C-alpha positions as CSV (number, residue, x, y, z in Angstrom):
1,M,193.5,-216.5,250.4
2,R,196.3,-216.4,252.4
3,V,198.8,-213.2,252.3
4,A,202.3,-212.7,253.4
5,P,202.0,-210.6,256.5
6,V,203.9,-207.1,256.0
7,G,207.6,-206.6,257.3
8,G,210.4,-208.6,258.0
9,T,209.2,-211.7,257.5
10,A,210.6,-212.5,254.2
11,V,213.3,-215.3,253.8
12,Q,216.1,-215.1,251.3
13,D,218.0,-217.9,249.4
14,H,220.9,-217.1,249.1
15,V,222.1,-219.7,246.4
16,A,218.6,-218.4,244.4
17,L,220.0,-214.8,244.6
18,A,223.5,-215.8,243.4
19,E,221.7,-217.8,240.5
20,I,219.6,-215.1,239.7
21,E,222.8,-212.6,239.3
22,L,224.6,-215.3,237.3
23,C,221.6,-215.6,234.7
24,G,221.6,-211.3,234.7
25,E,225.1,-211.2,234.0
26,L,224.8,-213.7,231.2
27,I,221.7,-211.9,229.7
28,I,223.7,-208.8,230.0
29,A,227.0,-210.6,227.8
30,A,224.3,-212.4,225.7
31,S,222.8,-209.0,224.7
32,A,226.2,-207.2,223.8
33,A,228.0,-209.8,221.9
34,E,227.4,-209.6,218.3
35,D,227.1,-213.6,217.8
36,R,226.4,-216.8,220.1
37,L,228.3,-216.9,223.3
38,S,231.1,-219.5,222.9
39,L,231.5,-221.9,226.0
40,E,234.6,-220.4,226.9
41,S,232.9,-216.6,227.2
42,I,229.9,-218.6,229.1
43,D,232.5,-220.3,231.4
44,E,234.4,-216.2,231.6
45,V,231.2,-214.5,233.0
46,L,230.1,-217.1,235.3
47,R,233.8,-217.2,236.5
48,V,234.2,-220.9,236.2
49,A,237.9,-220.9,236.3
50,E,238.0,-218.5,239.4
51,E,235.6,-220.9,241.3
52,R,237.6,-223.9,240.0
53,A,241.0,-222.5,242.1
54,S,239.2,-221.6,244.8
55,G,237.8,-225.0,245.4
56,A,241.4,-227.0,244.9
């Protein structure tokens, strides 16, 4: 069995970390909502409009 050495050898996947953060934000929004989140609400949580505006 191989064990990762202790120290500064951890590799960070920034895309995966961003996806985990967005999933967390969706979970928080869903738990605070009284009903299902609408597609518009999901887009708002994921900042889809901001992303489209910055990509244009």
